[in-house]
C-alpha positions in Angstrom: 1.9 96.5 28.8 -0.6 99.1 29.4 -2.7 98.7 32.5 -6.5 99.8 33.1 -5.8 100.4 36.8 -2.9 100.9 39.2 -3.5 100.0 42.8 -1.4 101.4 45.8 -2.7 99.3 48.8 -0.2 97.9 51.7 -3.2 95.8 53.2 -2.2 92.3 51.5 -5.6 90.6 51.8 -7.5 93.7 50.6 -5.1 94.3 47.7 -5.2 90.8 46.6 -9.1 90.8 46.8 -9.5 93.9 44.9 -6.7 93.0 42.2 -8.0 89.4 41.7 -11.7 90.5 41.4 -10.9 93.3 38.9 -9.1 90.8 36.7 -12.0 88.5 36.8 -14.2 91.6 35.7 -11.7 92.0 32.7 -9.6 94.8 33.9 -5.9 94.6 33.7 -4.3 95.6 37.1 -0.8 96.6 38.5 -0.7 96.5 42.2 1.9 98.1 44.5 2.3 97.7 48.3 4.4 100.6 48.9 4.4 104.4 47.8 8.0 104.5 47.0 7.8 101.5 44.6 4.7 102.9 42.9 6.3 106.1 42.5 9.4 104.8 41.1 7.4 102.8 38.5 5.1 105.7 37.5 8.1 108.1 37.0 9.6 105.5 34.5 6.6 104.1 32.7 4.0 105.6 30.5 0.4 104.8 32.2 -1.6 106.5 29.6 -3.5 108.4 32.1 -5.0 104.9 33.5 -6.7 105.0 36.9 -4.7 105.2 40.1 -6.2 104.1 43.3 -4.5 105.0 46.3 -4.9 104.0 49.9 -4.4 107.1 52.2 -2.7 105.3 54.8 0.5 103.8 53.4 3.6 102.6 55.5 6.1 104.8 53.9 4.0 107.7 52.5 0.9 109.4 53.0 -1.6 108.7 50.2 -2.2 112.5 49.7 1.4 113.2 49.1 1.9 110.4 46.8 -0.9 111.5 44.6 0.5 114.9 44.4 3.8 113.5 43.6 2.2 111.8 40.6 0.3 115.0 39.5 3.7 116.6 39.3 4.7 114.0 36.8 1.3 113.9 34.9 -1.2 116.7 35.7 -4.0 114.9 34.1 -3.5 111.8 36.1 -7.2 110.5 37.3 -7.0 108.9 40.6 -9.2 108.3 43.6 -8.6 107.3 47.3 -9.3 104.5 49.6 -9.2 105.2 53.4 -10.4 103.7 56.6 -11.1 107.4 57.8 -14.5 109.0 57.1 -13.3 112.5 58.3 -14.7 115.4 56.4 -11.1 117.3 56.4 -9.5 114.2 55.0 -12.2 113.8 52.2 -11.8 117.6 51.3 -8.1 117.5 51.2 -8.4 114.6 48.7 -10.7 116.4 46.6 -8.8 119.6 46.6 -5.8 117.8 45.3 -8.1 116.5 42.3 -9.5 113.3 43.1 -12.0 111.9 40.9 -13.7 109.8 43.6 -13.1 109.0 47.4 -14.3 105.5 48.9 -14.2 104.7 52.8 -13.4 101.2 53.9 -15.1 98.9 54.3 -16.9 99.0 51.1 -18.8 96.8 48.7 -16.5 95.3 45.9 -19.3 95.7 43.4 -19.5 99.5 44.3 -15.9 99.9 43.7 -16.0 98.0 40.4 -19.0 100.3 39.3 -17.1 103.6 40.1 -14.1 102.4 38.3 -15.9 101.4 35.3 -17.5 104.7 35.1 -14.3 106.6 35.4 -12.5 104.2 32.9 -15.3 104.8 30.1 -15.4 108.6 30.6 -11.6 108.9 30.2 -11.4 106.4 27.3 -14.1 108.3 25.6 -12.1 111.7 26.0 -8.9 110.0 24.8 -10.7 108.6 21.7 -12.1 112.2 20.8 -8.7 113.8 21.3 -7.2 111.3 18.7 -9.5 112.5 16.0 -7.9 115.7 14.2 -10.0 118.6 14.9 -8.4 122.3 14.5 -11.9 123.8 15.5 -12.5 125.7 18.6 -15.6 127.4 20.5 -15.5 131.2 21.0 -16.6 132.3 24.3 -16.4 136.1 24.5 -12.8 136.9 24.1 -11.7 133.4 24.8 -11.3 130.5 22.5 -11.7 127.2 24.0 -10.0 124.3 22.1 -12.2 121.6 23.6 -10.3 118.3 21.6 -6.9 119.6 22.5 -7.9 120.4 26.0 -6.8 124.2 26.2 -8.0 127.7 26.2 -6.5 130.7 24.3 -6.8 133.7 26.4 -7.1 137.4 24.9 -3.5 137.9 25.4 -2.8 134.8 23.2 -1.6 132.9 26.1 -2.7 129.2 26.0 -3.6 127.5 29.3 -4.1 123.7 29.3 -7.2 122.2 30.9 -7.3 118.9 32.6 -10.0 116.5 31.3 -12.4 117.1 34.4 -11.9 121.0 33.9 -13.0 120.6 30.3 -16.0 118.5 31.1 -17.2 121.1 33.6 -16.6 124.0 31.0 -18.6 121.9 28.4 -21.5 121.9 30.6 -21.3 125.6 31.1 -20.3 126.7 27.6 -23.2 124.8 26.3 -25.4 127.3 28.1 -23.9 130.6 28.0 -25.8 133.3 30.1 -28.1 130.6 31.5 -28.2 128.7 34.6 -26.6 125.3 34.7 -27.9 123.2 37.7 -25.2 122.1 40.2 -27.1 118.8 40.5 -27.3 118.4 36.6 -23.4 118.7 36.3 -22.8 116.1 39.4 -25.1 113.4 37.9 -23.7 114.0 34.5 -19.9 113.8 35.5 -19.8 112.1 38.9 -22.9 109.9 38.8 -24.3 111.2 41.9 -24.9 114.6 43.8 -23.6 113.8 47.2 -21.8 116.4 49.4 -18.3 115.4 48.7 -18.7 115.3 45.0 -20.4 118.7 45.2 -17.2 120.0 47.0 -15.1 118.3 44.2 -17.2 120.5 41.7 -16.5 123.7 43.7 -12.7 123.0 43.3 -13.0 122.8 39.5 -15.2 125.7 39.3 -12.9 127.9 41.3 -9.9 126.7 39.0 -12.0 127.9 36.0 -13.2 131.1 37.5 -9.5 131.9 38.3 -8.7 131.2 34.7 -11.4 133.5 33.4 -10.0 136.5 35.6 -7.6 137.0 32.4 -10.6 137.8 30.5 -12.6 141.0 30.3 -15.7 139.4 28.8 -16.0 136.0 30.6 -16.8 135.0 34.2 -18.4 132.2 36.1 -21.1 133.4 38.8 -22.7 131.3 41.4 -26.6 131.3 41.6 -27.1 130.5 45.3 -28.6 127.1 45.8 -29.1 126.4 42.3 -25.9 126.3 40.2 -23.7 128.3 37.9 -23.7 130.9 35.0 -20.9 131.1 32.5 -21.5 134.9 31.7 -20.2 136.7 28.4 -20.6 140.2 28.1 
């Protein structure tokens, strides 16, 4: 069976509430109480990039470490964290790992459902787009961006894979070459809000793309202080 959501949460009452409520809302849910159990299942089964929700404080492994191990198996795995902490450093650590979202306990279950729905819809639409054969690409200076196949071909013919989120950010920039793209507009389009922590997450993805374009002599990403970013092509 393919699941919409995989939850790793050791608190029985909370895990049960989340799991049952999501099922009532039409989601298929797989719930684990320990990191080891979840990681063992994850390594043996195809989850088709479904959303994984990870509690940071698990009894047998830190949630950040668990997410990192999952990413080793599937670099494109979308996930976000649940935590009882609201520490800035914890949030930044999660976002640097690549989390889509980060929710502090206690939280309203409807807020969780809304965020889950947004993530699943976004990745489902991306998967549908990838299922349609399309050999085309977008030329960005001396780089070829194969949007539907999620990779870029660099000037030395090297092909570098992109995550779905990296591709989404690049889409926004590539549609406005040599023009400023407002940071706020990217955040609202891809994250749904422009709060501080989502802003930090965007900065992580911009940094990854910027490192990638160091292999190009014609393409770069520049910051426009207080406003946004420019994908510059010579």
